[in-house]
C-alpha positions in Angstrom: -40.0 2.1 22.4 -40.1 5.5 23.9 -43.0 7.9 23.3 -42.0 10.8 21.1 -43.0 14.2 22.4 -44.4 16.5 19.9 -44.2 20.3 20.2 -41.5 22.8 21.3 -41.9 22.5 25.1 -42.0 19.5 27.4 -45.1 21.1 29.1 -48.2 20.2 27.3 -50.0 23.1 25.8 -53.4 23.3 27.5 -56.5 23.0 25.2 -59.5 25.2 25.6 -57.5 28.3 26.8 -59.0 31.7 26.4 -56.7 34.3 24.9 -56.6 37.8 26.3 -54.5 40.9 25.8 -53.1 42.9 28.7 -50.4 45.6 29.2 -47.3 45.1 31.4 -44.4 47.4 32.3 -41.2 47.0 30.4 -39.5 45.9 33.7 -42.1 43.1 34.0 -41.3 42.1 30.5 -37.6 42.0 31.3 -38.3 40.0 34.5 -40.2 37.4 32.5 -37.3 37.2 30.0 -34.8 36.9 32.8 -36.7 34.2 34.5 -37.1 32.3 31.3 -33.3 32.6 30.6 -32.5 31.5 34.0 -34.6 28.3 33.6 -32.6 27.5 30.5 -29.3 28.3 32.1 -30.0 25.9 34.9 -30.7 22.9 32.7 -34.6 23.5 32.1 -36.4 24.8 29.2 -36.8 28.5 28.2 -40.6 28.6 28.7 -42.6 31.3 27.1 -44.2 34.3 29.0 -47.6 32.7 28.5 -46.5 29.6 30.4 -45.0 31.7 33.3 -47.9 33.9 33.5 -50.5 30.9 33.7 -48.3 29.3 36.4 -48.4 32.5 38.5 -52.0 32.9 38.0 -52.7 29.2 38.9 -50.7 29.8 42.2 -52.5 33.1 43.1 -55.8 31.3 42.7 -54.9 29.1 45.6 -54.6 32.0 47.9 -57.4 33.4 50.2 -57.3 37.0 49.1 -59.5 39.6 50.9 -60.4 42.0 48.3 -63.1 43.9 50.4 -62.8 47.7 49.9 -59.9 47.5 47.3 -60.0 50.7 45.1 -56.5 50.6 43.5 -54.0 48.3 41.9 -51.5 49.0 44.7 -54.1 47.9 47.4 -54.8 44.8 45.5 -51.0 44.1 45.1 -50.7 44.6 49.0 -53.6 42.2 49.5 -51.8 39.5 47.3 -48.6 39.9 49.4 -50.4 39.6 52.6 -52.2 36.4 51.2 -48.9 34.9 50.3 -47.6 35.6 53.8 -50.6 33.8 55.2 -50.6 30.9 52.9 -50.1 27.5 54.6 -50.4 25.1 51.6 
């Protein structure tokens, strides 16, 4: 007999998560929504923003990011982009 999944999503909700609040631009929120809609339209599930954001953060944590001397959000974004270009997996 097949195991019945519980919950709304196939991805398991992780235990022991820390909840935090942060601000994002409307354009970013719209991008999250668009990405989620694309997942559903292509045969997947419409995952919530929290799942998408955790996935992005987990991927970013694997990068070697040079943060020395960073003073602005824009500088940090540029460092992330540079680290992505240099990522070898």
